[in-house]
DRENPA-3360 file (N, C-alpha, C; in nm, 2 decimals, always signed):
BEGIN
1 = MPMAKLTL = -1.29/+0.86/-2.47/-1.20/+0.89/-2.34/-1.17/+1.06/-2.40 ~ -1.17/+1.15/-2.36/-1.15/+1.27/-2.37/-0.96/+1.25/-2.35 ~ -0.92/+1.33/-2.38/-0.80/+1.32/-2.34/-0.72/+1.46/-2.34 ~ -0.63/+1.49/-2.23/-0.55/+1.63/-2.18/-0.41/+1.62/-2.18 ~ -0.32/+1.66/-2.23/-0.16/+1.68/-2.26/-0.13/+1.71/-2.09 ~ -0.04/+1.61/-2.14/+0.03/+1.60/-2.00/+0.20/+1.59/-2.04 ~ +0.28/+1.65/-2.02/+0.43/+1.70/-2.03/+0.50/+1.57/-1.94 ~ +0.60/+1.48/-2.01/+0.69/+1.41/-1.88/+0.86/+1.42/-1.87;
9 = TAPPEVIS = +0.89/+1.46/-1.79/+1.04/+1.48/-1.79/+1.12/+1.30/-1.78 ~ +1.21/+1.27/-1.85/+1.25/+1.16/-1.85/+1.40/+1.14/-1.88 ~ +1.49/+1.07/-1.84/+1.69/+1.12/-1.88/+1.62/+1.06/-2.06 ~ +1.75/+1.13/-2.12/+1.77/+1.08/-2.30/+1.74/+0.90/-2.31 ~ +1.77/+0.84/-2.21/+1.77/+0.75/-2.28/+1.66/+0.67/-2.25 ~ +1.56/+0.70/-2.18/+1.49/+0.63/-2.10/+1.41/+0.69/-2.24 ~ +1.34/+0.77/-2.28/+1.32/+0.84/-2.38/+1.33/+0.78/-2.49 ~ +1.48/+0.71/-2.56/+1.51/+0.70/-2.65/+1.41/+0.53/-2.64;
17 = MAEEQAKR = +1.40/+0.47/-2.55/+1.36/+0.32/-2.53/+1.26/+0.33/-2.54 ~ +1.19/+0.41/-2.50/+0.96/+0.43/-2.48/+0.99/+0.47/-2.65 ~ +1.07/+0.52/-2.70/+1.06/+0.55/-2.90/+1.11/+0.43/-2.93 ~ +1.14/+0.37/-2.90/+1.17/+0.23/-3.02/+1.05/+0.16/-2.95 ~ +1.03/+0.13/-2.82/+0.96/-0.01/-2.78/+0.77/+0.07/-2.84 ~ +0.77/+0.18/-2.81/+0.64/+0.24/-2.90/+0.63/+0.20/-3.09 ~ +0.79/+0.21/-3.14/+0.74/+0.17/-3.24/+0.74/+0.03/-3.32 ~ +0.85/-0.03/-3.21/+0.79/-0.21/-3.21/+0.66/-0.22/-3.17;
25 = ENTSISAM = +0.57/-0.21/-3.09/+0.41/-0.22/-3.06/+0.34/-0.17/-3.18 ~ +0.41/-0.07/-3.27/+0.31/+0.04/-3.35/+0.19/+0.06/-3.27 ~ +0.25/+0.15/-3.20/+0.14/+0.28/-3.10/+0.22/+0.41/-3.02 ~ +0.22/+0.48/-2.97/+0.23/+0.58/-2.90/+0.27/+0.59/-2.81 ~ +0.35/+0.66/-2.80/+0.40/+0.69/-2.58/+0.34/+0.73/-2.51 ~ +0.20/+0.81/-2.55/+0.13/+0.81/-2.47/+0.04/+0.71/-2.49 ~ -0.03/+0.62/-2.57/-0.11/+0.51/-2.53/-0.02/+0.39/-2.45 ~ +0.10/+0.41/-2.47/+0.18/+0.30/-2.34/+0.19/+0.31/-2.20;
33 = FTNFVMAK = +0.21/+0.51/-2.21/+0.14/+0.55/-2.07/+0.00/+0.49/-2.00 ~ -0.04/+0.55/-2.05/-0.22/+0.50/-2.07/-0.23/+0.38/-1.99 ~ -0.19/+0.33/-2.08/-0.18/+0.16/-2.08/-0.14/+0.10/-1.93 ~ +0.03/+0.16/-1.93/+0.07/+0.12/-1.83/+0.01/+0.17/-1.63 ~ -0.05/+0.32/-1.67/-0.13/+0.35/-1.57/-0.21/+0.27/-1.52 ~ -0.29/+0.25/-1.63/-0.42/+0.17/-1.62/-0.38/+0.03/-1.51 ~ -0.26/-0.03/-1.60/-0.29/-0.12/-1.59/-0.17/-0.15/-1.38 ~ -0.17/-0.11/-1.41/-0.09/-0.08/-1.28/-0.19/+0.00/-1.15;
41 = SRLGAHHR = -0.35/+0.03/-1.21/-0.41/+0.10/-1.10/-0.51/-0.02/-1.09 ~ -0.52/-0.12/-1.17/-0.61/-0.20/-1.16/-0.57/-0.33/-1.08 ~ -0.39/-0.38/-1.08/-0.31/-0.46/-0.99/-0.29/-0.36/-0.86 ~ -0.32/-0.25/-0.83/-0.33/-0.18/-0.72/-0.46/-0.18/-0.64 ~ -0.55/-0.15/-0.69/-0.70/-0.22/-0.65/-0.71/-0.38/-0.65 ~ -0.68/-0.45/-0.69/-0.65/-0.63/-0.68/-0.59/-0.65/-0.54 ~ -0.44/-0.55/-0.50/-0.41/-0.60/-0.42/-0.45/-0.53/-0.28 ~ -0.48/-0.42/-0.31/-0.57/-0.34/-0.18/-0.69/-0.45/-0.11;
49 = SRTKIGPL = -0.80/-0.54/-0.23/-0.89/-0.54/-0.20/-0.78/-0.72/-0.13 ~ -0.68/-0.77/-0.15/-0.66/-0.94/-0.09/-0.62/-0.92/+0.03 ~ -0.59/-0.77/+0.09/-0.50/-0.77/+0.18/-0.59/-0.75/+0.31 ~ -0.76/-0.69/+0.25/-0.79/-0.70/+0.40/-0.79/-0.77/+0.49 ~ -0.75/-0.72/+0.61/-0.76/-0.86/+0.70/-0.91/-0.83/+0.78 ~ -0.95/-0.94/+0.84/-1.06/-0.95/+0.87/-1.01/-0.91/+1.06 ~ -1.20/-0.87/+1.16/-1.12/-0.87/+1.26/-1.05/-0.92/+1.34 ~ -1.13/-1.07/+1.31/-1.08/-1.18/+1.42/-0.95/-1.18/+1.44;
57 = TKSLTGIV = -0.86/-1.19/+1.23/-0.80/-1.21/+1.22/-0.62/-1.09/+1.31 ~ -0.72/-1.02/+1.29/-0.67/-0.87/+1.35/-0.62/-0.86/+1.49 ~ -0.71/-0.94/+1.57/-0.76/-0.88/+1.71/-0.63/-1.05/+1.72 ~ -0.58/-1.18/+1.68/-0.50/-1.24/+1.71/-0.38/-1.22/+1.69 ~ -0.34/-1.11/+1.60/-0.25/-1.10/+1.57/-0.12/-1.05/+1.68 ~ -0.01/-1.07/+1.66/+0.12/-1.10/+1.77/+0.06/-1.18/+1.89 ~ -0.05/-1.26/+1.88/-0.07/-1.36/+2.00/+0.09/-1.51/+2.05 ~ +0.11/-1.53/+1.95/+0.23/-1.63/+1.93/+0.36/-1.55/+1.89;
65 = KLPDDFDE = +0.45/-1.58/+1.99/+0.59/-1.54/+1.94/+0.65/-1.64/+1.86 ~ +0.75/-1.66/+1.79/+0.75/-1.76/+1.66/+0.95/-1.69/+1.72 ~ +1.02/-1.80/+1.75/+1.14/-1.81/+1.69/+1.20/-1.75/+1.52 ~ +1.33/-1.66/+1.59/+1.37/-1.59/+1.46/+1.42/-1.68/+1.32 ~ +1.45/-1.81/+1.38/+1.50/-1.93/+1.35/+1.39/-2.04/+1.28 ~ +1.24/-1.97/+1.29/+1.15/-2.04/+1.27/+1.08/-2.11/+1.14 ~ +1.13/-2.22/+1.10/+1.04/-2.21/+0.97/+0.94/-2.32/+0.91 ~ +0.86/-2.21/+0.89/+0.72/-2.28/+0.79/+0.72/-2.40/+0.71;
73 = KEFMGQVI = +0.84/-2.40/+0.66/+0.77/-2.50/+0.54/+0.81/-2.64/+0.64 ~ +0.95/-2.66/+0.71/+1.00/-2.75/+0.77/+0.82/-2.82/+0.81 ~ +0.80/-2.71/+0.93/+0.67/-2.74/+1.05/+0.55/-2.80/+1.00 ~ +0.52/-2.74/+0.84/+0.42/-2.78/+0.82/+0.41/-2.94/+0.73 ~ +0.54/-2.98/+0.73/+0.57/-3.03/+0.67/+0.58/-3.14/+0.78 ~ +0.61/-3.13/+0.83/+0.61/-3.19/+1.02/+0.48/-3.25/+0.98 ~ +0.40/-3.13/+1.07/+0.23/-3.16/+1.06/+0.15/-3.24/+0.94 ~ +0.18/-3.22/+0.80/+0.15/-3.31/+0.73/+0.20/-3.44/+0.80;
81 = DEKYGLGK = +0.32/-3.45/+0.77/+0.39/-3.61/+0.81/+0.29/-3.69/+0.91 ~ +0.28/-3.63/+1.03/+0.21/-3.67/+1.13/+0.08/-3.69/+1.16 ~ +0.00/-3.60/+1.01/-0.16/-3.62/+1.01/-0.21/-3.72/+0.95 ~ -0.08/-3.77/+0.86/-0.11/-3.85/+0.73/-0.02/-4.00/+0.74 ~ +0.09/-4.03/+0.87/+0.15/-4.13/+0.91/+0.23/-4.14/+0.79 ~ +0.32/-4.02/+0.67/+0.40/-4.08/+0.65/+0.56/-4.06/+0.71 ~ +0.62/-4.08/+0.65/+0.80/-4.10/+0.67/+0.81/-4.18/+0.86 ~ +0.71/-4.29/+0.85/+0.76/-4.35/+0.95/+0.81/-4.51/+0.94;
% end
């Protein structure tokens, strides 16, 4: 991959931390930055692809109003108890 020059500005303590980490990992700050940006980009793409909501789900959004103190875990526990006859 062809490389281009980039100048970053950071507080001296952050620069020192980056230098120490690069030394520990036997790499360069440029390589660490490249890896960071690429990993962040992959995570962002993965997150965006998971959060797409289908048209049916989107059309149903807001139909049910739940109380502010609604506890989903407790409700699901009750549903499972009823379905499988537990807790009786």
